[in-house]
MITOR-400681 format. One line per 10 residues: their letters; for each residue x, y, z of N, C-alpha, C, O. Coordinates in steps of 0.1 Angstrom, whole numbers, plus 2048, in hexadecimal, padded with zeros to 3 digits. Example, Ala and Ser with C-alpha at 12.3 -4.5 7.8 and 13.67 -1.06 7.14 Angstrom:
2
as) 884,7C7,84E,87B,7D3,84E,884,7DF,84E,88E,7DF,855  880,7EA,847,889,7F5,847,881,800,84F,886,80B,850
END
This chain:
85
mastwlgvii) 86B,7AA,8AE,86F,7B1,8A1,86B,7A8,896,866,7AD,88C  86C,79C,897,869,793,88B,85A,793,889,854,792,87E  854,793,895,845,792,893,83F,79F,88E,834,79F,888  846,7AA,890,840,7B8,88B,844,7B7,87C,83A,7BA,875  84E,7B3,877,84F,7B1,869,847,7A6,863,845,7A8,857  842,79C,869,839,793,865,82B,79A,863,825,799,859  827,7A1,86D,81C,7A9,86D,81B,7B3,862,811,7B5,85B  824,7B9,860,827,7C3,854,824,7BD,848,81B,7C1,840  82B,7B1,845,829,7A8,839,81C,7A3,838,817,7A5,82D  815,79E,841,807,79A,840,7FE,7A3,83C,7F6,7A2,833
igffvgllar) 7FE,7AF,846,7F5,7BB,843,7F8,7C1,835,7EE,7C4,82E  805,7C3,831,809,7C7,824,801,7BF,819,7FC,7C5,80F  801,7B3,81A,7FB,7A9,80F,7EC,7AC,810,7E6,7AD,805  7E5,7AD,81B,7D8,7AF,81A,7D3,7BD,815,7C8,7BF,810  7DB,7C6,818,7D9,7D5,814,7DA,7D5,804,7D1,7D8,7FD  7E7,7CF,7FF,7E9,7CE,7F0,7DF,7C8,7EA,7DC,7CC,7DF  7D8,7BD,7F0,7CE,7B5,7EA,7C1,7BD,7E9,7BA,7BD,7DF  7BE,7C4,7F3,7B1,7CC,7F4,7B3,7D7,7E9,7AA,7DA,7E1  7BF,7DE,7E8,7C1,7E8,7DF,7C0,7E5,7D0,7BC,7EC,7C7  7C5,7D8,7CF,7C4,7D3,7C1,7B6,7CF,7BE,7B1,7CF,7B2
iissdprnpq) 7AF,7CC,7C8,79F,7C8,7C4,797,7D6,7C3,78D,7D6,7BC  79B,7E1,7C9,795,7EC,7C9,798,7F4,7BB,78F,7FA,7B5  7A4,7F3,7B6,7A8,7F8,7AA,7A9,7EE,7A0,7B4,7EE,79A  7A1,7E7,79D,7A4,7DB,791,7A8,7E1,784,7A0,7E7,77D  7B2,7DE,782,7B9,7E0,776,7C3,7D7,771,7CB,7D3,778  7C2,7D3,765,7CB,7C7,760,7DC,7CD,761,7E5,7C6,761  7DD,7DA,761,7EB,7DF,763,7F0,7DF,771,7FC,7E3,773  7E9,7DA,77B,7ED,7DA,788,7F8,7D1,789,7F8,7C7,782  801,7D2,792,80C,7C8,795,807,7BA,799,7FF,7BA,7A2  80A,7AF,795,804,7A2,798,80E,79B,7A0,81A,79E,7A0
gcllttflgi) 809,790,7A9,811,788,7B0,811,78B,7C0,80D,795,7C4  815,781,7C6,812,782,7D4,81E,78B,7DB,81C,791,7E6  82B,78C,7D7,832,795,7DB,831,7A2,7D8,834,7AB,7E0  82C,7A6,7CA,829,7B1,7C6,81E,7B8,7CF,81F,7C4,7D4  814,7B0,7D1,807,7B4,7D7,80C,7B8,7E6,807,7C3,7EA  815,7AF,7ED,81B,7B2,7FA,823,7C0,7FB,823,7C8,804  82A,7C1,7F0,833,7CE,7EF,82B,7DA,7ED,82D,7E5,7F2  820,7D8,7E6,816,7E3,7E4,80E,7E8,7F1,80A,7F4,7F2  80C,7DE,7F9,804,7E2,805,810,7E8,80E,80C,7F3,814  81B,7E4,810,826,7E9,819,828,7F7,813,828,801,81B
lgaalftwig) 82A,7F9,807,82F,807,801,821,80F,803,822,81A,807  816,80B,801,80A,812,803,809,818,810,806,824,812  80C,80F,81A,80D,813,829,817,81E,82C,815,828,833  823,81A,826,82F,825,828,82A,831,823,82B,83C,829  826,831,817,820,83F,811,816,846,818,817,852,81A  80E,83F,81B,802,845,825,806,84B,830,804,857,833  80E,843,839,816,847,842,81D,856,843,81D,85F,84B  825,855,838,82C,860,836,823,86E,832,826,879,835  819,86A,82A,810,875,826,808,87A,834,808,886,838  803,871,83B,7FD,873,848,805,87C,851,800,885,857
qfagmyeshe) 812,878,853,81B,87F,85C,81E,88D,856,821,897,85E  81F,88E,84A,822,89A,842,815,8A6,844,816,8B2,847  809,89F,843,7FE,8A7,846,7F8,8A7,852,7EC,8AA,854  801,8A3,85D,7FE,8A4,86B,7F2,89B,86F,7EC,89D,87A  7F0,892,867,7E5,886,86D,7EB,87D,876,7E4,878,87F  7F8,87A,876,7FF,871,87E,80B,878,885,810,882,880  80E,873,891,819,878,896,826,86F,893,824,864,88E  831,874,894,83E,86D,88F,83F,85E,893,844,857,88A  83A,858,89D,83A,84B,8A2,82E,844,89E,82E,837,89F  822,84A,897,816,843,893,819,83F,883,821,845,87C
yagflgatig) 812,835,880,80F,82F,874,801,82E,86D,7F7,82F,875  800,82D,861,7F4,82C,85B,7EC,820,85E,7F2,816,860  7E0,820,860,7D8,815,862,7D5,80D,855,7D9,80F,84A  7CC,803,858,7C9,7FB,84C,7C2,803,841,7C4,7FF,836  7BA,80C,843,7B2,813,83B,7BC,81D,835,7BC,820,829  7C5,823,83C,7CE,82C,836,7DA,826,82F,7E0,82C,826  7DD,819,832,7E5,812,828,7DF,80E,81C,7E5,80E,811  7D2,80B,81E,7CB,807,810,7CA,812,806,7CC,811,7FA  7C7,820,80C,7C7,82D,804,7D5,82E,7FF,7D6,832,7F3  7E0,82B,806,7ED,82E,800,7EF,824,7F6,7F7,827,7ED
avivlaiwra) 7EB,818,7F6,7EE,80D,7ED,7E5,811,7E0,7EB,80F,7D5  7DA,816,7E1,7D2,81A,7D5,7DB,827,7CF,7DB,828,7C3  7E0,82E,7D6,7E7,83A,7D0,7F4,834,7C9,7F8,839,7BE  7FA,82B,7CE,806,823,7C8,801,81D,7BB,808,81F,7B1  7F7,817,7BC,7F2,811,7AD,7EF,81B,7A6,7F4,819,79A  7E8,827,7A8,7E6,832,79E,7F3,837,798,7F3,839,78C  7FE,838,7A0,80B,83B,79C,811,831,792,817,835,788  80E,824,795,812,818,78E,80C,81A,780,813,819,776  800,81C,77F,7F8,81C,774,7FD,828,76B,7FF,827,75F  800,834,772,805,840,76B,812,83E,763,814,842,757
lvgnk) 81C,836,76B,829,833,765,828,828,75C,82F,829,752  81F,81E,75D,81E,813,752,818,818,746,81C,813,73B  80E,821,747,807,826,73C,7FE,81B,735,7FB,810,73A  7F9,821,729,7F0,816,721,7FB,80F,718,802,815,70F  7FC,802,71B,804,7FB,710,7FC,7EF,709,801,7E8,700
END
């Protein structure tokens, strides 16, 4: 169980980092913890979208590419909420 959570955190960090590189914007959340949270949230979002659309079964999860797409979606929502300051 602990190794699963460690894997989620490590993959979440790399997915969040990749999403921040893809959508380079100064309004993106900064820091190691927020980057990791961004990746984990992106993976959860795309897993939910994929299960809702029938791409994944209830026991399947988004892969690295899907998690990255989900993290980019989360960043787009973040930018919409933060706005132009």
